Structures are given as structure tokens and as C-alpha cells.
C-alpha positions, 0 to 999 in steps of 0.5 A: 636155828630156832624161829625165835632167833630168826625173828630177832635177826630180821627185826635187827636188819629192818631197824638198821635199814630204816636208820640208814635211809633216815640219815641219807640226804634226799635227792635234789630236784632236777633244775627246770629251764626258765620259761621262754619270754612271750613276745607280742608276736607270740601272743594271741592278744595285743595289749590294749592301748592306755587311755588316750594312746590313740583311737582307730576304727578297726572294724572288719580289718583283718590281720596284716598280711605282707612284708614284715615290718622293718625298724631302724638300726641293725644290719642292712638287709640283702638286696630285695628279690624281684618278686614283691607285693607289687610287680617290680622292674629291674633295680634302679640304675643309680646306687640306693645311697644316691637317693638318700644323698639327693633327699628323695628316691623315685623309681619302680623298685620299692626302695627297701635297701635305700631306707636302711642306708638312709637310716644308717646315714642318720636320715628318716623317711619323710613323705611317701607316694605311689603313682604310674608304677613309680614309688616316691620317698623322701629322706630327711633329718627329722630328729626321730628316735626310731622308725618302722614301716609296713608294706602289705595287702591288708591295712595293719590295724593291730600293728598300728595299735601296738606301735601306738603303745610302743610310742610310735605315731603314723608319720606317712601313709600311701596306697599303691594299687594292691598294697598299703605302705605305713611309716611309723616314727617315734619322737620321744613325747606322747602323740595321740592319733585317730584314724578315719576310713570313709567311702565319701570324704568325711567332712563331718568327722574332720569338724568333730576331730578339730573340736577335739583338738586334732588336725589332719596330719596324713591323707591317703586314697585307697581303692574305694575309701579315703583314709585320714590320720588325725594327730593331736596338737597343743598349738593354736593351729588353724586348718582348712580343707577344700575339694575340687575336680581340678588341681586347686591352684586358686585355693592354694594361692588364696591360702598363701595370701591369707597366711596358710600353707599346704600340709596335705594334698591328695588325689583320688576318685577323680577328686583333689583334697587339699589341707592348709594350715597357718603353721608358720613352718610352712613358709615359702612353698611352691609346686612343680608339675613333672612327668615321670622322666623329669621327676627322676631328677627334680631340682628345687625351684626355691633358692637355698636348702629346700625339701619336698613336703608332698608328692601326688600323682594325677593324670600322668604327671606328678605334683611336687610341693617344695618348701623352705624356711625362709619367707617369700613365695616362688612362682610354680613351674611346670616341666614335661 
């Protein structure tokens, strides 16, 4: 076969191959899996609060270290282990649900399961306190849309900021030897808050907050500092405060006589701090001074439905502030 014939045949075969490839469909690209959504917990940055969503003094505050936060809803958690942030004793002798039934819990074990069971029963955490190795926690029908809590050794500044962004506000806070307990609740309307830490009681900061339309809504005493939570209010509510070395009995009675009612009471660093407001929802209050044993089954000295609005531990005894909606005051009582 001549070279000319070979070249012609080679050219024909090449053109046929080119024509076949040009007519063949291109191979499809392999499908890519959608990118996994990124949660706040996965991100190195916490979204900043929108203007007016709250202000916090977060300087020198480390990331929270402690138990994961819990939110209302979902299945009940398993029984808590004996080891916890604080040394724990045996589980309380009464079933946790009994604590929700009677309106409060008092015991050495942190009541994690009782919180969940209260949520299941349509109740929410109201007041929290710690003292003498005992936890106090009240459960009430407060009308919250949702609730979450945090307990850990570091103050959860960034978690609070994110919760503000999510529509929650600090409804209760306490310090327990080595741990902070912060309860955050959602009420379905904007709530603006700010925090104030201070080595000394922050009288000037309170006045500045009042001028800005805020009132003290929660109070706690840390290992070395006072913590005040300020919440904005549109009501023309007046508030007063006082410090004293002894239980402020006379200041409370004077406030009652002038139409003021206890809305925050704390003891720490050898000092009582009392806040009273003229909010009429505080009508008909009294107090009890009880030992640990008596506090386990405290009964309201007020007639009719009532609730514990403050619990404070001082000098080996508990002070419980009881309140009901009806008018009139009942003489305080003491029990050993």
C-alpha cells in the first residue's frame, strides 16, 4: 500500500473520531452536598446586639465554663450525676415533682430534673437562691413563652448577649460559692437590660440607670462583687434602695407604710441591700425567718394563694418574702 493511501485512510479515521466526540453529550458534574448550616455555637463570633437590645459590662469576662444551658421543651434529662459544679449530697427524699406541686424546691441537690418537670407542668422558674449548702428555687405560672438556664464557674457574658438577641431577658440570678446560676426567660415583647458589676455598692450607677428609664430587677452577690441587673420600664414606677448592717426591718415597715413593696433583697459582704418600689403588684407582703429544717416545708403566713418572691440566706437562717395580690399586711413571723 502506497504512502498516499495510508495518509488518506488516517485522515478519514481522524475526522470520524472528531465527529463522534463532538456529537456525544458532555458528562454530568457530580452533585455537591449542601453546605452544613452554621450555628452560633459553631462560629467564633457571636452576633452583635441590635441597637437597644441591651448593654453588658463584659470586660475581662471569660467564656462560660460549666453545664450546658437547658431550654424548656423536649424530653426529660436523665437523673443528674452525683458529681456537679458544687459538691452534692444524696438526691432529695421527696420526688422532684412534689417541689413543683408545692411551688418551690429546697435541698442540697441542684434541682435540674425538677426544673424540667416544672416546665412539663406549664410552670417556670421564678426565684433562685443559695446558702448554707442549700438551693432554693420557686416554680410559678409566669406566662413565659420560653426559658433557659446556665450554671457554671464563669459568668456567661456572651451567652447572655446571645440570649438578649434571641428575645430572652435575665429573670433571676444567684451565686453559689463557686458557680453562677442565671435564668433567662422570654415574654414575647422587647425587653432591654444592662448589667453592672462593682466591688462597692454602685449607688451612682443606680441613679444613672433610673434617669435612663431602668429599674433594678435582679440582684446577686458574687465572691467579691455586687451584680445588679437593670431592666427598662415604661411604667411610672418609683424605686428606692437602702444598705444596712442588720436586717432592714424598719426600712421595710416604713416602705410598706408609704406604699412601697420589696422587689429585691440580698445579703453579702456583711451588708443587706434592699430595693422597694411602688408597683401595686407587690401588695400584701410579709416575711419569715426560718432555719434550714423549717425551710424544707415552709407554709405561707398569708391567707389565700401566695408565693415566695424573695429568698435570702444570712447568718444561718433563711428570710422568705411572701406576697399575695390582696391588700393588707400580715405581721412577720419567725421559726426555728
